[in-house]
N, C-alpha and C positions, 0 to 999 in steps of 0.2 A: 607421874611423866608422861605417861600417854595424854594427862590433861592438857600441860604445857606445850605439848605437840601439837593436839587441837589449836590450841589459841595459836600460833605461829603458824599454822597450815589458814586459818579464819582470818589472821588478818593480811595473810598474803593474797587470798581471793579474794578480802574488801578494798585494795587498793588498785589491785588488776582490775575490780570493775569501777571502781571511782576513776582510772586512766585510762579507761578504754579500752584498756587491752583485750580483754575477755569477748566487747563487741564485735570486734576485729575480728577473731577467730571463730564466734559462733559458738564462745564458751560458757555463755550468761549463767546454763542450767547448772553451774559450778554450784550457784549462787543460792539455789533452789534446792539442791542438793543440803547445802548448811543450815540454811533455815529448817530442813526436817530435822537434822539433824538435831536441830538448838530446841527446838519445838518440845521433844518430851522432856527435859531438863526443865526447862520451862514448869510446865504442868508440875514437876515432880515437887520442885520447889515454891 
């Protein structure tokens, strides 16, 4: 179940990034946090 929650959060963060919402609110670091959390999974696969 946490896997699905992670995907939903990731999609929302990416949509907010592409619309410019994160840049206006200075929350671009969320994209980097998302990337860091994906990196170990990519290495594992």
